[in-house]
N, C-alpha and C positions, 0 to 999 in steps of 0.2 A: 879231491872229492868235490861234489857239488852240494851246496846247502840251499834249500828251497824255503821260501816263505810265501804266504798268501795274505792279502789284505782282508780284514774282516768286513762285515757289512757296514759298521759304523765308519771305518776308515774310508770305504768306498763312497759313502754319502758325503763325508767331509770333503773328499776330493771333488765331488760333483758341486758342492756349494762353493768351493774355491773357484770352480769353473764359472759359476754365476758371477762372482766378483770380477774375475779376469775378463769375462766377456762384456762387461759394462763399458760402453764408450763414455769416457768422462768428458763432459762438455765444458768449453770455456764460456764464462758468462759473468754476470754480476748479480748480487743479491737484490731482490725486489726492493725498490725504494731508492737505490743509488742511481747516479747519473751515468748515461752512456758516454763513450768516447766521442770527442768532436769529429773524429775521422769516420764519417758515415760512408758506408760502402755496401755493395751487394754481396760481398763474400769476404771472409777473413779467417785468420788462424790465430788462436790464442791458446794458452796453456795454464789454466787456473789450478788452484788446489781444491780437491774434492774429497768428500768424506763418504765412504761407501759402507753400507750395513748389509751383511750377508744374512740369508734366511735361516730360521730354526736355531738362532743363537750361535752361529758358527764363527762369529767374530766381526771385526770392523777393520777398515784400512783407510789411510789418508795419504794422498800424494798427488803430484802433478800429472797431467796428461795433455798432450797436444791434440787439437781438434780443428778441423776446417769445415765450414758450412758455406755452400754456394746457393744463393737464392736467385730465382728467375720467375717471371720477367722483372725488369727494373720498375715498371709502372703497371699498376693494376687498378681496377675499379673497386669501389666499396663492395665488400662481400666477395671479391674475386679470389681466384685460386693462385697460390704461390707454391712453386716446386722447390724442394730443398734436397741438395746432395750433401751427404755427411761422410767425412773421412776421418777416421780416428787413428791416433798413434798408438804405440804399444801401451798396454794397460799396466797399472801399478801392481798387479798380483799375477801369480802363476798357478797352474794346476799341479797337484802332487803326483798324479798318474796320467798317462796318455789316455785320451778318450776319443772315440770315433763316432761320426754321424750324430752329433748332438743338435737337436732342433733348437733354434735360437730366434728370438724376436727382439730387435732393439728399438728403442724410442727415446725421444728427447723433448723436454719442455723448453720453449722459448718465451721469455718475458718480453712484452711489448712496452715501449715508451715513445713519447712524442705524439704522433697523430692517432694513437690508440693505446689502450691499456688492457691489462689482463694477460693471459697465458694461452699459447697454442701448443699443440703436440704434433710432432712429426714421428710417425710410426712406420718403420720399415717392414718389408715383407719377411715372412718366416723363411729361414734357410738352415741348412745343416752344415756343420763344420767339424773338422778334426782338431783336437787340442793336444799339442805336444806337452810332455812333462818338463817342468823346470824352466820353461821359456816364456818370456812375456808374451801374452796373447794379443793378437791384433785382429780385430774384426775386419772383414772386407767392407768396402764402401757400401752404403745403402742409401735409398732415396725414398721420399714420401711427400705428400701434399698436405697443405692446410689452407683454410679460408681466412682472410682478414675480416675483421668485424664490419658489419654493414654501415656502422657509423664512423668508420675510420676516415681520416682526411689528412693529406700532407705526408710528410716523411715519418715513417714508422720504423723504429730501430728495434733490433732483436738481440737478445743475449741469452744463451743457455743457462738455466738455473738448476736443472735436475735431469738425470737420465734414469731410465729403467730398462733393465735387461731381463727378459723372461726366458728361462731354459727349461726344457722338458726332459726330465730324467726319471727313470724307473716309474713311469706312468703318472708323475706329478709335475705341476708347474711351479718352479721356484723363482721368486722375484728378488732382484738386488737393486735397490735404489741408491743413487749417488747424488748428493747435494753439493753445489758449489759453495765453498766456505771461505774463499779468499782469492784475490788476484783476478777477479772477473772483469770482463770488458765486453763492449758491444762487438758483435761478430758479423753484422750485416744490416742492411736497411732496404726498404722498397718505398716507392712513392705511390700514394693512393690518391687518385683524382678521377673526375668524371662522375657520371650518374650510375648508381647501382640499381639492381632489380628490386622488386618488392620483397621486403624481408619476410621470412617464414616465422610462424609462431609455434610454440610447443607448450602443451599443458601436461602436467603430471599430478599425481595425488598430493594433496597438502598434508594429509595425515601420514604418520610413519608407516613404512612398509617393511615386511619381513624378507630376509634372504630366501632364495629358492622358491619365490612365489611370483606369479605374473603381475606386472605393473602396467596399468592402463595408460596409454599415451594418446594424445590427439593434437590437432593443430591445423592451421590453414596457411595458404601462400606457398605451398611446396610445389616442386616440379611435377606436373601431371605424369603419371606412369613411372616416376622415378623409383629407385631402389633404396629405401631407407635402411640405415645401419645404426643401431644404438650403441653408445659407449657410456661408461660411468667415469666421471671426472671429479677431481678435487674442486672445492669451492674456489672460484677464480678461473677455472677452465683448464688447469694443468693435469697431468697424469691420466689423460683419457685412455681408457682400456676397453675394447669391445669384448675381451674375455670375461669381464665382470658380469656379462649377461650370457646365460647358457643357451638362449634361443629366443626367437621372437616371431610374431605374426603380423608385423607392421606392413601396411600397404598405403599407397597414395592413389586416390581415384582421379578421374578425368577433370575434376574441379580443383585439384590441388589440395585436397583434404586428407590429413593423416589419420589412419585408424589402426587399432590393434593393441597388442600387449607385447612387452619384453620381459622375459623371466630372469630374475636375478640369479647369480651363481650362489652356491651354498654358503653358509655363514663363515666357514673357514676362509673363504676367498673375499668376502665382503663384510668387514667388521662394522659394528655399530658406528654411526656418525652421520654428519651432514655432507651431502655430495651435490653435484650437478649432473643430471642426465642430459646427454647430447645426442641429437639425431642428425645425420648427414645423408643427403640423398644424391650426392655426387656433385651438385652445383649449389646447394643451399644447406645451411645448418642452423640450428637454434638450440638453446639450452633452457632448462627449467630446474629449480631446486628440488632436491629429493632427500628425505630423511630415512635412514635405515635403522631399525631397532629389532634385534633378534628375539628379545623376551618381552611378552606383553605385560601390561601393568598387573601387579598382584604377585603374591608369593607362589612358589612351586607347591603343588598339591598332588596327593595320590589317593586313590580309593580302591576298595576291593568289591567285586561283584557279590560276595557274601563274606561274612565275618566269622563263620564257624562251619564245621563239617568234619567227617571222619578222615583218617589217613587215606590217601588216594584221591581226595577231592581236587578237582581242577577248577580254579577260580581265575577271573580276569582281573589283572592289576592295570589300572589306567592312571594317567597323570596329565597335568596341564601346566602352562606357564614355564615350560622348559626351553632351553636354547634349541633351535631347530637343528636337525641333522647331526645329533649327538648320540653316542651310545649310552643307554640307560641300563644300569645293573640292578637286577631284582633278586633278592635272596631271602630265605627264611632265617629267623633268629630263634635261639633257644632261650631259656629262662635267664641265663647269665649274660645275654646280649651278644653272644658269639654267633657268627654266621655258620649255617649248615651248608658246607661247600657243595654237596651234590644236588642241592636244591636250586642253585643259581641259574637264572635265564637272562638273556640279553636282547634288547630291542633298540632300534634307532628311532628317535623322535621325528615327527613329521615336520613339514614346512611351517605349520601353525603352532609348533611347540607342544603338541600333545603326543601321547603314546598309549598303546594298549598291548598287553601280552598275557598269554595264558601261563599260569603258575600252578604246579602240582604240589600238594602237601604230601611229602614223602615220608614224614616221621611224626610220631606223636609228641616229639620234643619241640615242635614249632609252636611258638607263642606270639609271633609277630612277623610281619612281612616288611622288608625295608627296600627302598629304592634310592639310588644316587646317580648323579650325572657325571660320567667320566671319572669315577673314584674321587670326586671332590667332596671332602667332609662337610663343606658348607651347604651342600645340596641334599644331604641325607634327610629322608622323610620316612616315618615308620607308622604302621597301622596295626593294632592288635588283631590276633586271630586265635580262635579257640578250637582245639581238636576235640571233637565229640566222640563218644563210644557208642556202638550199636547194642542191640540186645532185645529179647522179648518177642519172639514169634513174628508173624507177618510175612517174613521172607521177601520175595520179589526179585527183580533183576535190574541191572543197570549197565549202560554202555560206557566205555571209556575210550577216548581217542588217544592213540599213541602218536606222539610227535617227536621230532628232533630238529635241530638246526645245525647247519654246517657253515663255518666261517673260514674265510680264506687264510692260508698260511703264508709262508715266505719262500723265496728262492735262496738256497744255501748250499754249502759244500763242506765236506770233511775229507781228510787224506789219511792214509795208513801210516805215514811216516814223513820225516822232514829231511832225510839224508839219503843221497844216492852216491854209491862208491864205485868208481871205475877201476879200482885196484891200482897196481903199479906198472908203469911203462919203463922198460929198459931200453935206452936209446941205442940205436945201431943193431937191434935184434928185432926180427919180425917186421910187420907192416906198420907198427905204431898205433894200430886200431884196437881200442878197448870197447867192450860192450857192457851194457847194464840195462836196467829197466826203471821207468818212472814209478814211484809209489802210486798205488791206485787212488784215484780221486772219485768220491761218490757225490754226485749232484742230486739234490732233492728239490723238486719243483712242486710246491703245495699251494700255489696261488689260485689254481682253478681258472686260468685264463688261457687264451690262445695267442700269447705275445712272443713265445719262443725265448731262447736264451743263447748265450755264447760264452764258451770257456777258452781263454787264450793265455799265452805265456810269453814272457820276455826273459832273456838271459844276459847277464853281465859277462865281461871277459873274465877268464881265470887269472888270478894273481897269486904270487908267492910272497913270503915275508921279505925276501931280498930284492924285490922289484921285477921278478920275472912275470911274463904274461903269456897266456895262450888265448887266441881270439875266440869269442863266443861261437863264431861260425864253424869252429872245429867240431861242434856237437850237432848231430842230425837226429831227427826222430821220425818214427813211423807210428802215428796215433792209432789207437783202437778204442771204439766207443760202442757200448751195448746198453740195451734197456733191460731192466729187471722185470721179472714176471709181474703182470698186473699194471705195468706202466702204460700210459697212453701217448702214442707218438713214436716215431722212429728217429733216433739221433743220427747225426752225420759226423763221421770222424774227419779230422783235418787231413790235409795232404802231407806226404813225406816232405820234410823241409829242413834246412839249416836254421838253427836258432840264433837269436841276437836281440838287438834293441827294438826291432820292429815286432809287434805282436803277431805270434803264429797261432793258428787255430788248433786246439786240441780236440774239441768236440762242440757241436752246436745243435740246437733244436730250432728248426724253421717253423714259423706260423703255418698252421694247416687249416685252410678254409673249409675243409670237408667235415670238420668236427668242431664242437663248441669249445673244447679246451684240450691242452696237452699237459702232461704232468706225470709224476711218479719218481722213481729212483733210477739213476743211470750211472754206469761205471765207465770211467775213462782212464786209460793209461797209455804208455807208448814204449816201444823198443828204442833204446838210445845207443848211439855209437859216438865215440870220441876218437878223432884222429889227431894224435900228438905230432906236431911238426918235427921233422928230423933234427932241427937245430934249436933245441929248447933248453934253457938253463935248468939244471936239476933243482928239485925242491918240492915242497908240499904246496899244492895248488888248490884253490877253492873258488867257486863262483856262486852267484845267487840267481835262482830261477823263481820268478814271480808269476803266480797264477791269478788271473782276474776273471770273475764271473759276473756277467751283466745280462 
């Protein structure tokens, strides 16, 4: 018989986070403040101990990894460009499940000593990679450029002190930093000599700025007509990341003057703290300090547009001094302080930490209105409300607006059962072919997006208690995939194929540019055939078929 299991959503995300760790190129280097090796060179290979932290509390890992960095040219002018080629050995972690076409962006911070101080970042181009299960992951070599400081002079040595790998999984960017914690060493050096060009200047706000808001930048001495690109860096110049800005309007005029704004990413991607903003126009770069604070000075406050009214009254609940880009929960309370569930409404705070949402008084039990930020008890604020009763002539008429809100759901699946039985094969009689059918799998896509999805399967070899085996390839399937009534989009069934360790497609939904989204419920199953080899040890056999939905 065949026993089947499927990973849940949490297990899948955990595997994706392991991918983030496994994809991190661990750099050889030394902690800032230590001395480089006396063997100065333009390239080198070292294998320090690194400590990696996975995102979303998925754990940590420590171990060695070999790394080679080649720097060119050997001699540059102050402010000149250095090209780095990075080659990483196998990573210290593995992925729990195989993944395909994972967008990945690698980068590495190099600490400078000798003729310059500070940190530079080498950022590789985005690429996609397939990740096998249970195998040390090895990134392909990548390349990137950086500029030496305009005040550099003489021999400048470099040592990796931190790496950052960004992986894009399920529509989100996950970051895995790895810090060198021991065994570091200088990995290369260049000589800085000659006269450099006029240094560029950069100005940024001195007051704190909020995430998800435009930041005004300016400066002079830039390359006329150049293409400026902003990045957000740690203090000292490391960890520079252009993804920390969601967009910009920066331009350089014919006089070399920088104008425009760069919009910070939402608060979830840019925590409160002190940073450096860096602008690079391809030949010049400059930095300026920048402080990010999500919440303005003052306590969180809420207010009602009116404090009394009959049942059915629609009021506006507003608030300020909240974290930006966070879900605010608004609900009515009864006299006992319990929430009246059917009254709840939800709204996201704006970039300035304010919100406003309409709230309907649905019951005469309402005595107050409460708001909180992300279900955090420390953010609960309450304002009294009095339900009034009508009466006494006059009559009149009133209009009421009917509103509703729709929030995105998830991509999920359920199956009708977890056992498929091929029955009994008697060796030497018949063709040895047994037939069965996969238990129906229902895929539900309630995300409201046009990103598509893919349902695949892998199968292990059949084994028996006394060591007998039947290869997984003895099972073939013919997939069937249909959309239920009311669903949007046409699913595509996988091709008939033999099963095994390589993922085989059962059903998929391709993105459809002709409509704003696809979604609904879709049924997938398959006709199965098992061809038992003529010379097979008798016994009870079982195998595991794993379904993966991405």
